[in-house]
C-alpha positions as CSV (number, residue, x, y, z in Angstrom):
1,M,-133.7,-2.5,78.5
2,K,-134.8,-0.7,81.6
3,I,-132.7,1.4,84.0
4,T,-133.8,2.4,87.4
5,F,-131.9,4.8,89.6
6,H,-132.1,3.7,93.2
7,G,-129.3,6.0,94.6
8,A,-126.9,8.9,93.9
9,A,-129.8,10.6,92.0
10,R,-129.6,14.3,92.5
11,T,-127.2,13.6,95.4
12,V,-123.7,12.4,95.8
13,T,-124.1,9.4,98.1
14,G,-125.8,5.9,97.9
15,S,-124.7,4.9,94.3
16,Q,-127.1,2.2,93.2
17,H,-128.5,1.6,89.7
18,L,-130.5,-1.3,88.3
19,L,-130.3,-2.6,84.7
20,E,-132.9,-5.0,83.5
21,V,-132.1,-6.7,80.2
22,G,-132.7,-10.1,78.6
23,G,-134.6,-11.3,81.6
24,K,-131.7,-10.6,84.0
25,T,-131.2,-7.9,86.6
26,I,-127.8,-6.3,87.0
27,M,-127.0,-4.0,89.9
28,L,-124.3,-1.3,89.4
29,D,-122.9,-0.5,92.8
30,C,-124.7,-0.9,96.1
31,G,-123.7,2.1,98.1
32,M,-124.8,3.5,101.5
33,Y,-126.5,6.8,101.8
34,Q,-124.6,9.2,103.9
35,G,-125.8,12.5,105.4
36,K,-128.1,13.5,108.3
37,R,-128.1,10.6,110.7
38,K,-131.9,10.1,111.0
39,E,-132.5,10.5,107.3
40,A,-129.5,8.1,106.5
41,F,-130.8,5.5,108.9
42,E,-134.3,5.5,107.3
43,R,-133.2,5.7,103.6
44,N,-130.6,2.9,103.9
45,R,-133.5,0.7,105.0
46,S,-136.4,1.9,103.0
47,E,-134.9,2.5,99.6
48,F,-133.4,-0.9,99.2
49,C,-133.9,-3.6,96.6
50,Q,-134.6,-7.2,97.8
51,G,-131.6,-9.3,97.1
52,K,-133.5,-12.2,95.6
53,K,-134.4,-10.0,92.6
54,I,-130.8,-9.4,91.6
55,D,-128.8,-11.7,89.4
56,V,-125.3,-10.1,89.6
57,L,-123.7,-7.0,91.2
58,I,-120.9,-5.1,89.5
59,L,-119.0,-2.8,91.9
60,S,-117.0,0.2,90.6
61,H,-114.9,0.7,93.7
62,A,-114.8,0.2,97.5
63,H,-115.8,3.6,98.9
64,I,-118.7,3.0,101.3
65,D,-121.1,5.3,99.3
66,H,-120.7,2.7,96.5
67,S,-120.2,-0.6,98.4
68,G,-121.7,0.0,101.9
69,R,-125.0,-1.9,101.5
70,I,-123.6,-5.0,99.9
71,P,-123.9,-7.1,103.2
72,C,-127.5,-6.0,103.5
73,L,-128.2,-7.1,100.0
74,V,-126.8,-10.5,100.8
75,R,-128.7,-10.6,104.1
76,N,-131.9,-10.0,102.0
77,G,-131.3,-13.0,99.8
78,F,-128.8,-12.0,97.1
79,Q,-126.8,-15.1,96.1
80,G,-125.1,-13.9,92.8
81,D,-121.5,-12.9,92.1
82,I,-120.1,-9.5,93.2
83,I,-117.7,-8.6,90.4
84,C,-115.0,-6.0,90.9
85,T,-111.2,-5.7,90.7
86,S,-109.0,-7.7,93.1
87,A,-107.9,-4.5,94.8
88,T,-111.5,-3.5,95.4
89,R,-112.3,-6.9,96.9
90,D,-109.3,-6.6,99.3
91,L,-110.4,-3.1,100.4
92,C,-114.0,-4.2,100.9
93,A,-112.9,-7.0,103.1
94,V,-111.7,-4.5,105.7
95,M,-114.0,-1.5,104.9
96,L,-117.2,-3.4,105.2
97,M,-116.1,-5.2,108.3
98,D,-115.3,-1.8,109.8
99,S,-118.7,-0.5,108.7
100,A,-120.4,-3.4,110.4
101,F,-118.4,-2.9,113.6
102,I,-119.4,0.8,113.8
103,Q,-123.0,0.1,113.1
104,E,-123.2,-2.6,115.8
105,K,-121.6,-0.3,118.3
106,D,-123.8,2.7,117.4
107,V,-127.0,0.6,117.7
108,E,-125.8,-0.9,121.0
109,F,-125.3,2.7,122.3
110,V,-128.7,3.9,121.1
111,N,-130.5,0.8,122.3
112,R,-129.3,1.3,125.9
113,K,-131.3,4.6,125.9
114,R,-134.3,3.2,124.1
115,E,-134.5,0.2,126.4
116,K,-134.6,2.5,129.4
117,N,-137.5,4.5,127.8
118,G,-139.4,1.3,126.8
119,Q,-138.9,2.0,123.1
120,K,-138.5,-0.5,120.3
121,L,-134.9,-1.6,119.9
122,F,-133.1,-1.0,116.6
123,E,-131.1,-3.5,114.6
124,P,-127.9,-2.7,112.6
125,L,-128.3,-2.6,108.9
126,Y,-125.9,-5.6,108.9
127,T,-123.5,-7.4,111.1
128,E,-119.9,-8.7,110.9
129,D,-121.3,-12.1,110.1
130,D,-123.2,-10.7,107.1
131,V,-120.0,-9.2,105.9
132,A,-118.2,-12.5,106.2
133,R,-120.9,-14.2,104.1
134,S,-120.8,-11.4,101.5
135,M,-117.0,-11.8,100.9
136,E,-117.6,-15.4,99.7
137,Q,-119.5,-14.0,96.7
138,F,-116.8,-11.5,95.5
139,V,-115.1,-12.3,92.2
140,G,-112.0,-10.5,91.2
141,L,-111.6,-9.4,87.5
142,S,-108.5,-7.7,86.1
143,Y,-108.7,-4.5,84.0
144,N,-109.4,-4.9,80.3
145,R,-110.3,-8.6,80.5
146,S,-113.7,-9.3,78.8
147,H,-116.0,-11.5,80.8
148,Q,-119.4,-12.9,79.8
149,L,-122.0,-12.3,82.5
150,F,-124.9,-13.9,80.6
151,P,-125.5,-14.9,77.0
152,G,-125.5,-11.6,75.1
153,V,-124.0,-9.5,78.0
154,R,-120.2,-9.0,78.3
155,L,-118.4,-7.0,80.9
156,T,-115.1,-5.1,80.8
157,L,-113.6,-3.1,83.7
158,M,-111.2,-0.2,82.8
159,D,-109.1,1.8,85.2
160,A,-111.0,4.8,86.5
161,G,-108.0,6.4,88.3
162,H,-110.1,7.5,91.2
163,M,-108.7,5.2,94.0
164,L,-107.0,1.9,94.4
165,G,-108.9,-0.6,92.2
166,S,-111.5,1.8,90.9
167,A,-113.1,1.0,87.6
168,H,-115.3,2.2,84.7
169,I,-117.9,-0.5,83.9
170,I,-118.5,-1.3,80.2
171,L,-121.3,-3.6,79.2
172,E,-121.7,-4.9,75.7
173,I,-125.3,-5.9,75.4
174,D,-127.1,-7.8,72.6
175,D,-130.7,-7.1,73.5
176,E,-132.9,-10.0,72.1
177,E,-136.1,-8.0,72.7
178,T,-135.1,-5.2,70.4
179,G,-132.5,-7.0,68.3
180,K,-130.0,-4.1,69.0
181,S,-126.4,-4.3,70.2
182,R,-125.6,-1.5,72.5
183,R,-122.7,-0.4,74.7
184,L,-123.5,0.9,78.2
185,V,-120.8,2.7,80.1
186,F,-121.1,3.4,83.9
187,S,-118.3,5.8,84.8
188,G,-118.2,5.0,88.5
189,D,-116.2,7.9,90.0
190,I,-113.9,9.4,87.5
191,G,-110.4,10.1,88.7
192,R,-108.2,13.1,87.8
193,P,-104.9,12.9,86.0
194,G,-101.7,13.6,87.9
195,I,-102.8,12.6,91.4
196,P,-100.1,10.5,93.1
197,I,-99.9,6.8,93.8
198,I,-102.5,5.4,91.2
199,R,-102.5,5.6,87.5
200,D,-104.5,8.2,85.5
201,P,-108.0,7.4,84.4
202,E,-108.1,5.3,81.2
203,P,-110.0,7.1,78.4
204,I,-112.9,5.2,76.9
205,I,-112.0,6.0,73.3
206,A,-114.6,3.7,71.7
207,G,-117.4,5.7,73.4
208,A,-120.9,4.5,74.4
209,D,-124.5,4.3,73.3
210,I,-125.7,4.8,76.9
211,L,-123.7,6.6,79.5
212,I,-124.3,6.8,83.2
213,M,-121.9,9.5,84.5
214,E,-120.9,11.0,87.8
215,S,-120.9,14.8,88.3
216,T,-119.5,15.5,91.8
217,Y,-117.4,18.5,90.7
218,G,-119.5,19.3,87.6
219,N,-119.4,23.0,88.3
220,R,-116.0,23.4,89.9
221,L,-112.3,23.3,89.0
222,H,-109.4,21.9,91.0
223,P,-106.1,23.8,91.4
224,P,-103.0,22.1,89.9
225,Y,-101.7,19.3,92.2
226,E,-98.3,21.0,92.6
227,E,-100.1,24.0,94.2
228,T,-101.8,21.6,96.6
229,D,-98.4,20.4,97.8
230,Q,-97.3,24.0,98.3
231,E,-100.5,24.8,100.2
232,L,-100.1,21.9,102.5
233,E,-96.5,23.0,103.2
234,R,-97.8,26.5,104.1
235,I,-100.5,25.1,106.4
236,V,-98.1,22.8,108.2
237,R,-95.6,25.6,108.7
238,E,-98.1,28.2,109.9
239,T,-99.8,25.8,112.3
240,A,-96.4,24.7,113.7
241,Q,-95.4,28.3,114.2
242,R,-98.5,28.9,116.3
243,G,-97.7,25.8,118.4
244,G,-100.9,24.2,117.3
245,T,-102.1,20.9,116.0
246,L,-103.0,20.3,112.3
247,L,-106.1,18.1,112.4
248,I,-106.9,16.4,109.1
249,P,-110.2,14.5,108.9
250,A,-109.5,12.1,106.0
251,F,-111.2,9.2,104.3
252,A,-109.3,6.1,105.4
253,V,-109.0,4.8,101.9
254,G,-107.3,6.9,99.3
255,R,-107.1,10.3,100.9
256,T,-105.1,9.2,103.9
257,Q,-102.5,7.5,101.7
258,Q,-102.3,10.6,99.5
259,L,-101.6,12.7,102.5
260,I,-99.0,10.4,103.9
261,Y,-97.2,10.2,100.6
262,T,-97.3,14.0,100.2
263,L,-96.0,14.6,103.7
264,N,-93.3,12.0,103.0
265,K,-92.1,14.0,100.0
266,L,-92.2,17.3,102.0
267,H,-90.3,15.7,104.8
268,N,-87.6,14.3,102.5
269,R,-87.1,17.8,101.0
270,G,-86.9,19.4,104.4
271,A,-89.8,21.6,103.4
272,I,-91.7,21.1,106.7
273,P,-90.5,21.0,110.3
274,G,-89.9,17.5,111.7
275,L,-93.0,17.5,113.9
276,P,-94.7,14.1,114.7
277,V,-97.4,12.9,112.4
278,Y,-100.0,10.4,113.7
279,V,-102.4,8.4,111.6
280,D,-105.1,7.6,114.1
281,S,-107.4,5.3,112.2
282,P,-107.1,1.5,112.5
283,L,-109.0,1.2,109.1
284,A,-106.5,3.6,107.5
285,T,-103.7,1.5,108.8
286,R,-105.2,-1.7,107.4
287,T,-106.0,-0.2,104.1
288,T,-102.5,1.3,103.8
289,D,-101.2,-2.3,104.1
290,I,-103.5,-3.2,101.2
291,F,-102.0,-0.4,99.1
292,R,-98.6,-2.0,99.6
293,L,-100.0,-5.3,98.2
294,H,-101.1,-3.7,94.8
295,P,-98.1,-2.1,93.1
296,E,-99.6,-3.1,89.8
297,T,-101.9,0.0,90.2
298,Y,-99.0,2.4,90.9
299,D,-98.2,5.3,88.5
300,A,-94.7,6.1,87.2
301,E,-94.2,8.9,89.8
302,I,-94.5,6.5,92.8
303,R,-92.4,3.8,91.1
304,N,-89.6,6.4,90.7
305,F,-90.1,7.4,94.3
306,L,-89.6,3.8,95.4
307,L,-86.2,3.8,93.7
308,T,-85.0,6.9,95.4
309,D,-86.7,6.8,98.9
310,D,-84.3,5.7,101.7
311,D,-86.7,3.0,103.0
312,R,-88.4,2.4,99.7
313,N,-91.8,2.9,101.4
314,P,-94.1,5.7,100.3
315,F,-96.2,5.2,103.5
316,A,-93.4,5.5,106.1
317,F,-91.0,8.2,107.2
318,P,-89.3,9.3,110.4
319,N,-91.8,10.8,112.9
320,L,-94.8,9.1,111.2
321,H,-96.7,6.9,113.7
322,Y,-99.7,4.6,113.2
323,T,-101.8,4.3,116.3
324,Q,-103.8,1.2,117.0
325,S,-105.3,1.0,120.4
326,V,-107.9,3.2,122.0
327,E,-105.4,4.1,124.7
328,Q,-103.0,5.4,122.1
329,S,-105.7,7.5,120.5
330,K,-106.8,9.0,123.8
331,A,-103.3,9.9,124.7
332,L,-103.2,12.2,121.6
333,N,-106.0,14.3,123.1
334,V,-103.8,15.4,126.0
335,R,-100.6,15.7,123.9
336,K,-99.4,19.2,123.3
337,G,-98.6,20.5,119.7
338,P,-97.2,21.2,117.3
339,M,-98.1,17.9,115.5
340,I,-100.3,16.5,112.8
341,I,-103.2,14.1,113.3
342,I,-104.8,12.4,110.4
343,S,-108.0,10.6,111.5
344,A,-111.3,9.2,110.1
345,S,-114.0,9.7,109.3
346,G,-113.6,12.1,106.4
347,M,-117.0,13.8,106.9
348,M,-116.7,13.8,110.7
349,E,-119.8,11.8,111.2
350,G,-118.1,9.2,113.4
351,G,-114.8,7.7,114.3
352,R,-111.9,8.9,116.3
353,I,-111.8,12.3,114.6
354,L,-114.7,13.4,116.8
355,H,-112.7,13.0,120.0
356,H,-109.9,15.1,118.6
357,L,-112.3,17.8,117.5
358,C,-113.8,17.9,121.0
359,S,-110.3,18.6,122.5
360,R,-109.0,21.0,119.8
361,I,-111.8,22.8,118.0
362,E,-112.0,25.7,120.5
363,D,-108.3,26.5,120.3
364,A,-107.3,29.2,117.7
365,R,-103.8,27.9,117.5
366,N,-105.1,24.7,115.8
367,T,-106.1,24.1,112.2
368,I,-108.7,21.8,110.8
369,L,-107.8,20.9,107.2
370,I,-110.7,19.7,105.0
371,T,-109.5,17.7,102.0
372,G,-112.6,16.1,100.7
373,W,-116.2,16.7,99.6
374,Q,-118.6,17.1,102.6
375,A,-122.2,15.9,102.3
376,P,-125.0,18.2,103.3
377,N,-126.1,18.0,106.9
378,T,-122.8,16.5,108.1
379,L,-120.5,17.9,110.7
380,G,-117.9,18.3,108.0
381,R,-120.2,20.5,105.9
382,R,-121.0,22.7,109.0
383,I,-117.3,23.2,109.7
384,V,-116.6,24.0,106.0
385,E,-119.3,26.6,106.2
386,K,-117.7,27.9,109.4
387,E,-120.8,27.8,111.6
388,P,-119.7,29.5,114.8
389,V,-121.1,26.7,117.1
390,V,-121.3,23.0,116.2
391,R,-122.6,20.0,118.1
392,I,-120.4,17.0,118.8
393,Y,-121.7,14.1,120.8
394,G,-124.7,16.3,121.7
395,E,-122.5,19.1,123.2
396,E,-122.0,22.5,121.8
397,Y,-118.5,23.7,120.8
398,E,-117.3,27.1,119.5
399,L,-115.4,26.9,116.3
400,R,-112.3,28.8,117.0
401,A,-109.7,26.7,115.2
402,Q,-108.6,27.8,111.8
403,V,-110.4,26.1,108.9
404,E,-108.6,25.4,105.6
405,V,-110.2,23.7,102.6
406,Q,-108.2,22.0,99.9
407,T,-110.0,20.5,96.9
408,G,-106.7,19.7,95.2
409,F,-106.4,16.3,96.9
410,S,-109.7,15.2,95.5
411,G,-109.7,11.9,93.6
412,H,-112.6,13.2,91.5
413,A,-112.3,14.8,88.1
414,D,-113.3,18.4,88.1
415,H,-115.6,20.0,85.5
416,D,-112.9,20.1,82.7
417,G,-111.9,16.5,83.5
418,L,-115.5,15.3,83.3
419,M,-115.9,17.1,79.9
420,E,-112.7,15.5,78.6
421,F,-114.0,12.1,79.7
422,V,-116.8,12.5,77.1
423,R,-114.9,14.6,74.6
424,V,-112.5,11.8,73.7
425,M,-115.3,9.3,72.9
426,E,-115.4,8.5,69.2
427,K,-119.0,7.4,69.6
428,R,-121.0,10.0,71.5
429,P,-123.8,8.5,73.7
430,G,-127.3,8.8,72.5
431,H,-128.6,8.7,76.1
432,T,-126.7,10.2,79.0
433,F,-127.7,10.0,82.6
434,I,-126.0,12.4,85.1
435,V,-125.8,11.0,88.6
436,H,-123.7,11.3,91.8
437,G,-123.8,15.1,92.2
438,E,-125.6,17.9,94.0
439,E,-128.2,19.5,91.7
440,E,-126.2,22.6,90.8
441,A,-123.2,20.5,89.8
442,S,-125.2,18.1,87.8
443,Q,-127.2,20.9,86.0
444,A,-124.0,22.7,85.1
445,L,-122.4,19.6,83.6
446,A,-125.5,18.5,81.8
447,Q,-125.8,22.0,80.2
448,D,-122.2,22.0,79.0
449,L,-122.4,18.5,77.6
450,Q,-125.4,19.6,75.5
451,N,-124.1,23.0,74.5
452,D,-120.4,22.3,74.1
453,L,-120.3,18.7,73.0
454,G,-123.7,18.5,71.3
455,L,-125.0,15.5,73.4
456,A,-128.7,14.8,73.0
457,N,-131.0,13.2,75.6
458,V,-129.0,14.3,78.7
459,V,-131.1,13.6,81.8
460,I,-130.6,14.1,85.5
461,P,-132.8,11.3,86.9
462,E,-134.9,11.6,90.1
463,S,-134.5,8.9,92.8
464,L,-136.4,5.7,91.9
465,Q,-137.0,7.0,88.3
466,S,-137.0,4.4,85.5
467,F,-136.2,4.6,81.8
468,V,-137.0,2.1,79.1
469,L,-134.5,2.4,76.2
């Protein structure tokens, strides 16, 4: 058995791992690298496996840093199944199409300048046609249903509790070369108990022989979710009192729906003023519709909410508006506060959020609320670090707006949650690979897994590093 780490090795983005066993090659995730634009452009093209060499792809969830290069894989010749949950398949149908649309528009914009300068024109990583072809290869699999991939290799997906449709990947492998039967667990992104809408992560009691595990918050703790609700209430009230706009850059899938649901609860309790709330992201609007289609993933809290809410809809309440057209989005830039605007993208590297930042970042009455992890070299990271001047669309803007950071909305387990994920395993892994984390977070988690839980052979792989087990 050979494992090669093609992405999310000593970084958080671009999840992609190759498993070679029994003459077959299995890809775990096929994510897009996100970060500094030039570096991301180059890495997404250079560090990529040729699709003809892959037999099957198993996808843990739909976030672009886990799914975003699937159409490129298909474009390069991959013809196998893409196995994931049905909810993940539905989300990928809109998220990957949105990704292709953005890429085509971005390349079109850049090529106009390059053509004038006589430079070689770029091509998008993939197109909307590539996405359409990719969707024909998706195969939906329910949680806890064993499925034979190949003779000697069986797959089970378990609820990871990270986002709609997210899964832990369990592979039961009878390795003919060694005569060993081994259990490989790929954690995907591990959710945290108590977050609204989706169920808590399902513990893997049986454990694993080989564990590939994320470490995004391996050195940090989240505040209790109840405190996060209270903090959001405070931020809304203080911004409204200043007459400002609360601008929330949010990932269109998962985070936006959490925010809407939380604002719905605060509105119903009369805890916040009745100011207008705008969800200015067509992708977020489409994915919210998909959330409505999958009540089988809901937790007890939201099921109870559905019984008591006046309109029985966690994603709708008075004063909540979903914008669609470009004209509606532009109109928000000249609208006076107080109000709330939730817009993508979450790391502020593209999308409508950039236009809202241009018009509001230099006004001290406004608040920018960061609710998710920000990759290095992104505009989001620079705002979190409160750089006094930031560049948007090539222009410099002074950061005068208030900046608030809330990690409590995170869909990732924190340090203690990650430790608990392993602690409950009856069979502790003999080999553990720590991925999907910045080096400090990964090192902290690796050290505690060794010292506190007694794990042996804990490794933080380098990019493109291989291991034969």
